[in-house]
C-alpha positions in Angstrom: 1.1 32.8 -4.2 0.8 33.2 -8.0 2.8 30.0 -8.6 0.2 28.0 -6.8 -2.9 28.9 -8.9 -2.6 26.0 -11.4 -2.1 23.4 -8.6 -5.0 24.9 -6.5 -7.2 24.7 -9.6 -6.2 21.0 -10.2 -7.1 20.2 -6.5 -10.6 21.8 -7.0 -11.0 19.7 -10.2 -10.0 16.6 -8.2 -12.7 17.4 -5.6 -15.3 18.0 -8.3 -14.4 14.7 -10.1 -14.6 12.7 -6.9 -18.0 14.2 -6.2 -19.2 13.5 -9.7 -18.2 9.9 -9.4 -19.9 9.5 -6.0 -16.6 9.0 -4.3 -16.8 12.1 -2.0 -17.9 11.2 1.6 -19.9 13.5 3.9 -18.6 11.6 6.9 -15.0 12.0 8.1 -13.2 8.9 9.0 -12.2 8.3 12.7 -9.1 10.0 14.0 -7.5 6.6 14.4 -8.1 5.8 10.7 -6.5 9.2 9.7 -3.5 8.6 11.9 -2.3 5.5 10.1 1.4 5.3 9.4 1.0 3.3 6.2 1.4 5.1 2.8 -2.0 6.5 1.7 -3.4 5.2 5.0 -3.8 2.0 3.0 -4.6 -0.1 6.1 -7.5 2.2 7.3 -8.8 4.2 4.3 -9.9 3.7 0.8 -7.8 5.7 -1.6 -10.6 8.2 -2.4 -11.0 8.8 1.4 -7.2 9.4 1.7 -7.4 11.9 -1.2 -10.4 13.7 0.4 -9.3 13.7 4.1 -5.5 13.7 3.9 -4.1 14.7 0.5 -6.3 17.6 -0.4 -6.1 19.2 3.0 -2.3 18.8 3.2 -1.9 20.3 -0.3 -4.2 23.1 0.6 -2.2 23.9 3.7 1.0 24.0 1.7 -0.5 26.3 -0.8 -2.1 28.6 1.8 1.1 28.9 3.8 3.3 29.2 0.6 5.5 26.4 2.0 8.0 24.3 0.1 6.4 21.5 -1.9 7.7 18.1 -0.9 9.5 16.2 -3.7 7.6 13.4 -5.5 3.9 13.2 -4.9 3.7 10.1 -7.2 0.0 9.4 -6.5 -0.9 8.5 -10.1 0.4 4.9 -9.8 -1.9 4.3 -6.8 -4.7 6.0 -8.6 -4.3 3.7 -11.6 -4.6 0.6 -9.3 -7.3 2.0 -7.0 -9.6 3.3 -9.7 -9.1 0.6 -12.3 -12.5 -0.7 -11.4 -14.0 2.5 -12.7 -12.8 1.8 -16.3 -13.5 4.7 -18.7 -15.5 6.5 -16.0 -12.3 7.0 -14.0 -10.2 8.3 -16.9 -10.7 12.0 -16.0 -10.0 11.3 -12.3 -6.7 9.4 -13.1 -5.8 12.2 -15.6 -6.3 14.9 -12.9 -4.1 13.0 -10.5 -1.4 12.6 -13.1 -1.5 16.4 -13.7 -1.3 17.0 -9.9 1.8 14.8 -9.8 3.5 16.8 -12.6 2.6 20.2 -11.2 3.8 19.2 -7.7 7.1 18.0 -9.2 7.5 21.3 -11.1 6.8 23.3 -8.0 9.2 21.2 -5.9 11.9 21.9 -8.5 11.3 25.6 -8.3 12.0 25.8 -4.5 
């Protein structure tokens, strides 16, 4: 479990930054929206919703179960596009997501 601490901390930072930017939703999307087969549920969710309701819970489940990290998160390119409208305000958010990509890649290589 020790190997997961840095990634778990980055996920907490992600949640805090989404909250700080007003991108954290108190209302869960419908189960239909969450069951999209498109990458990032692009057809049913905004990217920040996908992060909150799909990505963070899945990563937390991997950490809690000490399961193998899937190769290649690669969420930063989507973040760059999705949060471009935030300009400088979104810098920290995009930076956190880039760090999560790098950490996930390192952990996938260790398995």
